N, C-alpha and C positions, 0 to 999 in steps of 0.2 A: 439753343436749348438742349439740355442733356436728355438723352433717350432713356426711357425707363425699361429695365431689363430684368428678366428672371432666368436663372440657370437651374434646370432640373437635372440632377446628377453631377453636382459641382465637384465631388471628390474623385470622380473617375478620370480616366486619361483625357477624354475630350473636354470634360468640365474644367479640369485644371488648366488646360491650354487656353480655353476660352477666357478664364479669369486672368491668365497671364497677359492676354491682349488688352483686356479691360483695364487692368491695373496700370498699364503703360499709357493710357489715354483717359484718365479719370474725369477730366472736365467734360467729356462728351457722353458719359454714361452714369446713370443712377440706378443702383441695385435695389430692386424690390424684394426678391426672394432668392435664397440659395437652399438647395436640398441635397441631402446625402443619406447614407444608411448607417452602418455601424462605425465608420471611421469618423467619430464625432470630434476627435482631437484635431484632425485636419479641417473639418467643417468649421469648428470654432475659430481656428487660425484664419481661415478665409474670411469669416464674418468680421473678425476684429480688424482686418486690413481694409475690407471693402465696405463695411457698414451697411448691410442691407436692412430693410425694415423687418423682415421675417427670416428666420432660419428654421428649417424643418428636417427632422430625421425620420426616415420611414420606419425605423426600428423603435417601437414603443419602449423597449427595455433600456434604450440609450438616452431617453428623454431627460432623466435626472442628471446624468453626467453632463449633457450638453447645456442644461440650464445652469449648472454649477460653473462650467467653464466660461459662460457668457454673463454671469452675474455682474451687475453694475454697469453693463454696456448700454442698456436701454434697448437692446435688440430683442424683439419678440421671439420666443422659442415655442415651437409646436412639434407634434409627433404624430405618426400614423398615416394610414392611407387616406382617411377622410380629409386630413389637413393638406395633404399633397394635392388632392383633387380640387379642394377649395382654392388653393393658391393658383392652380392652373386655370381656374375660371376667372381670375383677376386679369383685367385687360392691361397689358403692357405694350410697349412699342415693338419689343423683340424678345422672344423666348426660345431658349435652347432646350430641346428635348433629347437628353443623352442618358437617361436611365436605361441600363442594360436589360435586354430581354423583353419578354411578353409584358412585363409590368409597366413598360413605357407606353403601351398602346393607348390606354385610357387617358394618360396624361396628354399625349399628342392630340387626341380627339377634343379634350377640353380646351386646350390652347387654340385649336382651330376655331372653336365656337366663339372665341373672343374677337375674331376678325383682325388680329395683328399679324406679325411676321412669325411664322413657325420655322425655326432653324432645326432641321431634322437630322439627328445623328443616330436615332433609334431605328435600325433597319426593320425590326419586327412590326413597327407601326404600319408599314406598307406591305410587308410580306403576309401578315395575318389579316390586316384590315384595309388594304389599299383602296378598294372601291368606296368603302365607307368614309375613310379619311379624306379622299379627294372630293366626295360629295359634301362633307362638312366644310371643307375649305371653300368650295364654290358657293355654298349656301350663305356662309357668313362673311365672304370676301377676304378670307385669310390668304396670305402669301406664303407658299411653301417653298423653302430654299433648302436643297440637299447639302449636307455637310460632309458626307463621305467624299474622300478625295476623288474617287472615280466618277461619282455622279455630279460633283461640283464641276469637274472637268468637262463632262458631257454637256451640262447646262451652259457653260461658257462657250463651248464650241458651237452649239446649236444656235446661239443668239445671232450669229452672222450668216445663217443659212435658211433658205426656205425649206420647210419640212419635206416637201416633195422631192427635193434634190438630194436627200440623204437616203442611202440604201440600207445602211446598217450602222450600229455602234459597236466599238471594239473595247471591251473592258480588259484591262491588264491585271495580272495576278503575279505576285512575287514567286509563287510556288511553295512558299513555306519552308520549314526546316527539313522536310523529307522529300523534296523535289526529285532527288536522284536516288532515293532509297528503293530497294526492291519491295514487293508486297510482303515477302516473307520477313524481311527485316522490320517493316512497319508493324507487323503483328505484335512485336514485343515492345513497342514504344510506351514509355511511362508518361504519366501526367506532367512531370517536371520537364521532360524532353519536349513534349507537345506545347508547353507554355513558353518555350524559349524561341521567340521569333527572330529570324536573322536580320530583319530590316527595321521593323517598327517597334516602338516602345508602347505596348498596350497592356490591358488587364489580362488576367489569366484566361477568362472564358473567351474573349475575342481572339486571343493568341491561339487557343486550341481550335477554335473555328477556322482560323486561317490555316492551321496545320492540316486539317481535313479537307480544306477548300469549301467547307460549308459557308464560311464567310462570303466567299465569292458566289456561291449558289444563291445566298440571300440577296446579294447585290444584283445578280442577274434578274431575279424576280422584281426587285426594287426598281430596276431600270425600266422594266415593262410597265410598272404602275406609274412611275413619274412621267415617262416620255412617250408612253403609248406605242412602244415597239412590240412586234410579235416575237415569239421565241426564235423564229428563223432569222430575225433581223438583229439579233444580239450575239456577238461573237466574244469568246474569251481566249486570250493568248497569255502564255506564261512569259513574264519579263522580269528576271531576277533583280535587275538594278532598281526597279521601281521609279525610274526617272520619267517615263511616259505614264501618265495617270489614266488616260483613256484616249480614244481616237474615234473619229467618225469617218465612214467610208461614203463617198459621194457617188451619184449615179454615173459620173464619167470616170469612175475608178480611182480618182484622186483621194488621198487620205489626209485629214487634218489631225494633228496631234497636240495634246496639251502636256507640256514638259515643265519640270521643276524638281528641286531637291525633295526627297521624301520627308516632309514636315507638315503635319496636320494643321498647323497654324495658318498655312496658306489658304486652305479650304474654309477653315473657320473664319478667318479674316475677311474672305470674300463675302461670306454670308453676313458677317457682322456689319460691314460698311455698305452693303448692297443698297441701291444700285451704283454707288460710287466705289472707287478703289482708294485704298490708303496704304501708306508704307507699313509693311509687316516685318517683324524681326526674323526674317527667313534668309538663310544663306543664298546668294545668287548662284544660279547654275553656271558653272565654268566649263564651257565646251572644250577648252583646250586640255582639261584634265580628264575628260570622258574618253577612256580607252576604247570602249565598245558598248554596244547595246545588244543584248542577246534576246532571242525570242524562240519559243518552242510551243508546240501544241500540247494542251493538257492531256494527261493519260487518264481516260475515263475508267479504266480497269482498276487503277490504284486509287483514284479519286472519284468515286461514283456520285458524289454530291452534286456535281454539275448536271449529270443526267437526271437526277431526281428533281432538280430545279426545272428542267424542261418539262417533266411530267406534270409538275405543279402548274406551270403556265398553260399547258395544253388542257388541263382539267378545269382550272379556275375554281370558283366557289370557295369552299373552306379548305382546299388542299394546302394552301400556304400556312394556315393555322395548324393543320395537322403536322406538316413537316417541321415547323418551328417548335411546337410543343414536344414532339418526339425527340428532336435534336437536343433540346435543353435537358429533357429527362435522361436521355442516353449519356449526355456529358456528365451529369450528376453521377450516374452509375460508373462511368469511366474514372472520374476523380476519386471515387471510393474503392476502386480496383475490383468492382463487381463484374465488369466486362472489359474486353480489350479494346485497343485503339480502333481496329477495323470493324469491331462489332457495332460501333455507333451508327455508321451508315447502313448496315444491315437492318438494324432495328427500325430506323427511320423508313427504309424501304418497305419493311413488313407492315408498318402502321399505315403507310400510304395505300398499300394494296389491300387493306382490310376494308370491305365495302360498307361496314356498319356506319362510318362517320358521314356517309353521303346522305343519310336520312336526317341529318341535323339541320339542314337548311341551305340557303343559297349563299350565305356569308355576307349579307348586306345589313345585318343587325348585330349589335355588340353581344347580345346574349347567345347568339348562334356561334360567334367566334370564340367566346369563353367556353361554350360546351365542346367545341372541337378541340380546343387546347386541353381541356380536362380529359377528353377521350384519349388523346394521343399520349398523355402522361400516364394515364391508367394502363394503356396498352403496353408501354415500355415496362412499367412496374410488374405487370403480369407475365411478361415474356423475357425479361432480361436474364432470368435463371437459365434459360435454354442456351444462352450464349456464353455463360461463364465456364 
């Protein structure tokens, strides 16, 4: 019997690769819902090929064009935030949560409440609301499967080990495009340079997060929330080739590694077919062609995001929501050239060290998380002029 599937964020990089896998195995999957934002031309093309029951654009202004593009197909067209949340509340066998940014948190929470499989590619869901999302998964019996390549690797490595035998997890990072740049040179980085990742094909915002290592900072926090490791049990190592996706260090000091070519369809496919494995159109790793595997410690002075992640984990509560909201707002300011590349981390640090947000609550309620997100964005708006 075909599995019923929804893909939230189908026009993004992860969404497109998810649909690529589904299109290759149509007999095993039935699409209930696809969602996107302003790229309604691509969304309509996806819908025509895969024939979901419902297609939703988050952008109300794009609803008319989407309806026009899908006229005569019999596919139901909806628009807006309310429609997205309503679709997330519909029980399916497997749902991909890959809407970028804080906007994906509520979608992930609603998917969890249906009790199905939540394939999670939205880091912010765990960074901002990890305890709440895990509680909802436990309450409703939902299965949370990580789709980030690093966390998928850790998930697979841990399956063969008793938790008590694992002393730490090691998350790899490519180092981004400025791995060897001086701090002085990084001060002049432009948005176009920051969005040009040397290894992965990703969207603009995720690529810039990778360039600052904020993407890795979010992944460190995410690893804590998924696998219940402390800050001291999570290591980060720069590995430019991106062949080793993550590792686990055992009590006897042996290390197990998860290797493969850098192709996100491997992690997506693992979640899509879990608990089984299926053939995925990913190039096999040819060890004879691997000339070397390089590793180096991250430079916290040039990439302070990793230290900010440790502060978030040590503090807990709403700290993750504050970090993420400030990061997203600071990136907006960087993209409009209101602040420089290095100013993004400085603004996030300043927001985290403002004690005002600590009065907003413990972070176990969605309204508290939303308030912390709003606080951090307002903080950046009020203070970005001091960095320009």
